[in-house]
N, C-alpha and C positions, 0 to 999 in steps of 0.2 A: 437414491437421491437423484432427482433430475438435474440437468445442467444449470438451469436458472437458480435453483436452490443452492447448488454447489458454489456458484459464483457469488451469490448473496452471502453465504457463509464465509467465503474467502475474503470478501470485502470487509465484513465485520471483524474477522480475525486480524487482517492487516491493520485496520484502523485501531483495533485494540492494542496491538504491539506498540504503535506510535503513541497512544494515549497512556498506557501503563508504564512505559519505559521512556521517560523524557530524554531527549537527545538522541534517540534511535536514528541511525542512518543506515539505509539498506540499499544494496544493489538490486537490480531486477532478479538476478540469480538467487540472492538471499531471500527475497520476497517470494519467489517461486517455490523455494524449498519450504518456507514457513506455511504457505497457503496450500501447497500440494497441487498447484495449477501449473500448466505448461507455461514456459516463459512468455510466448506471444500473448496469451490471455492475461497473464499477470501484468505484463507491461501495459496492456490496455487499461486494466484496473488502476494501476499506479498513475497513468496519464489522466484518467477520469478524476481521480482524487486530487491531482494537481489542478485540473480545470476548475474544480469547485473550491480551490484554495485551501484544501485540507493539508495537502503536501506541497513542498517546494523541491525542485530538483536542483542540486548544486552543480557548479561547473565540473565537478569530478564525477557527475552522473549519479550520485547517491541521492536517494529520496529521504527527506526529513519533514517533520511536522512544521507547517507554516508558522503558526503561533499557538501558544498554549491556550489563550483565551478565546480564540475564534470559533471553536467547536466544542 
């Protein structure tokens, strides 16, 4: 699997966790373990999902789904 496909798969897996398990809150390290990506790459994906308002990052640094109805 090439890098682009691996990242696309990881994005879908990460989004799936937040959709399937309401209230999920993940650290970058947790998300990295779930996706199988290195932390820096995983952090970029989480930040991108935050930029498109799929995720919100709390003051504690944990990522959570922005709203249930938005996506």
